[in-house]
C-alpha positions as CSV (number, residue, x, y, z in Angstrom):
1,X,45.1,-39.4,45.0
2,X,42.4,-39.3,42.2
3,X,40.0,-36.3,42.0
4,X,36.8,-36.4,40.0
5,X,34.3,-33.6,39.4
6,X,30.6,-34.7,39.4
7,X,27.2,-33.2,40.1
8,X,25.1,-33.9,43.2
9,X,23.5,-37.3,43.0
10,X,26.3,-38.6,40.8
11,X,28.8,-38.0,43.6
12,X,26.7,-40.0,46.0
13,X,26.2,-42.9,43.5
14,X,30.0,-43.0,42.8
15,X,30.7,-43.3,46.5
16,X,28.1,-46.1,46.9
17,X,29.5,-48.0,43.9
18,X,33.0,-47.6,45.4
19,X,34.2,-45.7,42.3
20,X,35.5,-43.1,44.8
21,X,36.1,-43.3,48.5
22,X,34.9,-39.8,49.5
23,X,32.6,-37.1,48.1
24,X,32.5,-33.4,48.9
25,X,29.3,-31.4,48.3
26,X,27.2,-28.5,49.3
27,X,24.1,-30.1,47.8
28,X,23.9,-33.5,49.3
29,X,21.5,-36.1,48.0
30,X,20.4,-38.5,50.7
31,X,20.9,-42.2,49.8
32,X,20.7,-45.4,51.8
33,X,24.2,-46.6,52.7
34,X,25.8,-43.2,52.9
35,X,26.9,-40.9,55.8
36,X,27.1,-37.1,55.5
37,X,29.5,-35.1,57.8
38,X,29.2,-31.3,57.9
39,X,32.8,-30.1,57.9
40,X,32.4,-26.3,57.4
41,X,30.5,-23.4,55.8
42,X,31.3,-21.0,53.0
43,X,29.7,-18.0,51.1
44,X,28.7,-17.4,47.5
45,X,29.4,-14.1,45.7
46,X,29.1,-12.7,42.2
47,X,32.5,-12.4,40.6
48,X,33.8,-10.6,37.5
49,X,37.1,-9.8,36.0
50,X,38.5,-6.6,37.6
51,X,37.1,-3.4,35.9
52,X,34.5,-5.2,33.8
53,X,30.7,-4.6,34.1
54,X,31.0,-1.9,36.7
55,X,29.4,0.8,34.6
56,X,26.3,-1.1,33.3
57,X,23.0,-1.9,35.0
58,X,22.6,-5.3,36.7
59,X,19.9,-6.4,34.2
60,X,22.5,-6.1,31.4
61,X,25.3,-8.1,33.1
62,X,25.8,-11.5,31.3
63,X,26.0,-14.5,33.6
64,X,27.6,-17.8,33.0
65,X,25.6,-20.5,34.7
66,X,25.8,-24.3,35.1
67,X,23.4,-26.4,32.9
68,X,22.9,-29.1,35.5
69,X,20.2,-28.6,38.2
70,X,20.0,-30.0,41.7
71,X,16.8,-31.9,42.2
72,X,17.0,-34.1,45.3
73,X,19.3,-32.3,47.8
74,X,18.1,-32.4,51.4
75,X,19.3,-28.7,51.6
76,X,17.7,-25.6,50.0
77,X,20.2,-25.8,47.1
78,X,18.3,-26.1,43.7
79,X,21.0,-24.9,41.3
80,X,24.7,-25.6,41.2
81,X,25.4,-21.9,41.5
82,X,22.8,-21.4,44.2
83,X,21.3,-18.3,42.6
84,X,18.4,-16.9,44.6
85,X,15.1,-17.7,42.8
86,X,13.6,-14.3,43.6
87,X,16.3,-12.3,41.7
88,X,16.2,-12.4,37.9
89,X,19.4,-12.2,35.9
90,X,20.5,-12.3,32.2
91,X,21.9,-15.8,31.4
92,X,24.3,-15.5,28.4
93,X,26.3,-18.7,28.8
94,X,25.5,-22.2,30.1
95,X,28.2,-24.7,30.8
96,X,28.6,-28.2,32.3
97,X,32.1,-27.5,33.7
98,X,33.1,-24.9,36.3
99,X,36.4,-24.3,34.5
100,X,34.6,-23.2,31.3
101,X,32.5,-20.8,33.4
102,X,35.6,-19.5,35.1
103,X,37.3,-19.0,31.7
104,X,34.5,-16.9,30.2
105,X,34.6,-14.8,33.4
106,X,38.4,-14.4,33.3
107,X,38.1,-13.2,29.7
108,X,35.6,-10.6,30.8
109,X,32.7,-12.1,28.8
110,X,30.5,-12.9,31.8
111,X,30.2,-13.0,35.6
112,X,29.5,-16.0,37.8
113,X,27.9,-16.7,41.2
114,X,30.1,-19.2,43.0
115,X,31.8,-20.0,46.4
116,X,34.3,-17.4,47.5
117,X,37.0,-20.0,48.3
118,X,36.9,-21.2,44.6
119,X,37.9,-17.8,43.4
120,X,40.4,-17.2,46.2
121,X,42.1,-20.5,45.2
122,X,42.2,-19.9,41.5
123,X,43.4,-16.3,41.9
124,X,46.5,-17.6,43.5
125,X,47.7,-18.8,40.1
126,X,46.5,-15.9,37.9
127,X,48.2,-12.7,36.8
128,X,46.5,-9.8,38.5
129,X,44.8,-8.7,35.2
130,X,42.9,-12.0,35.0
131,X,42.0,-12.3,38.7
132,X,38.3,-12.2,39.6
133,X,36.8,-9.9,42.2
134,X,33.4,-9.6,43.8
135,X,31.1,-7.5,41.6
136,X,29.9,-4.3,43.2
137,X,26.4,-3.6,42.1
138,X,23.3,-1.7,43.2
139,X,21.2,-4.7,43.7
140,X,21.1,-6.1,47.3
141,X,22.0,-9.8,46.6
142,X,21.6,-12.5,49.1
143,X,25.1,-13.8,49.8
144,X,24.1,-17.2,51.1
145,X,26.2,-19.2,53.5
146,X,26.1,-22.9,52.8
147,X,27.4,-26.0,54.6
148,X,29.9,-28.3,53.0
149,X,29.7,-32.1,53.6
150,X,32.0,-35.0,53.4
151,X,30.3,-38.1,52.0
152,X,31.4,-41.7,52.9
153,X,29.9,-45.1,52.8
154,X,28.4,-46.3,56.1
155,X,31.1,-47.9,58.1
156,X,33.9,-46.3,56.1
157,X,36.8,-45.9,58.5
158,X,37.8,-42.4,59.7
159,X,41.3,-43.0,58.4
160,X,44.2,-40.6,57.6
161,X,42.6,-39.8,54.2
162,X,39.3,-38.7,55.8
163,X,41.1,-36.6,58.4
164,X,43.4,-35.0,55.8
165,X,40.6,-34.1,53.4
166,X,38.4,-32.7,56.2
167,X,41.3,-30.6,57.5
168,X,42.2,-29.3,54.0
169,X,38.6,-28.2,53.4
170,X,38.2,-26.5,56.8
171,X,41.0,-24.1,56.1
172,X,39.0,-22.6,53.3
173,X,35.7,-22.4,55.2
174,X,34.3,-19.6,57.3
């Protein structure tokens, strides 16, 4: 199995061009020749390294955010980290890759807003001192629930791979 990370729009193009067989996204971009299947839902939270940023005001907390924007999704998602547009934050770092964002957060340099299941999965492999936890803060953040979609080409068979991927994702959904 080959796994590739890509941004919304690129995922759909790669499926159309048969560079990949399936796509997974929470910010689907509608394209002729594709089918989108809602396979579950999940929530976003703000995460930090344990014990970091608890004693400073929200306006001083440094966020690590994705550089790439979402421009054509048929959902309400406009940024990869799905930050609410009505709440300002201090952006200290911008990255293209989620792993770099996770690393600055594990080092205690920043916080990030991302799907809860991503943190749950990565914490399984980290020493407790580097694990990330939801940030407790005085601001009432929207903790959005988003749908996750499986993307296939029209007519792509619902084979064992499609069933296996869908089942694997559902066990991390709400």
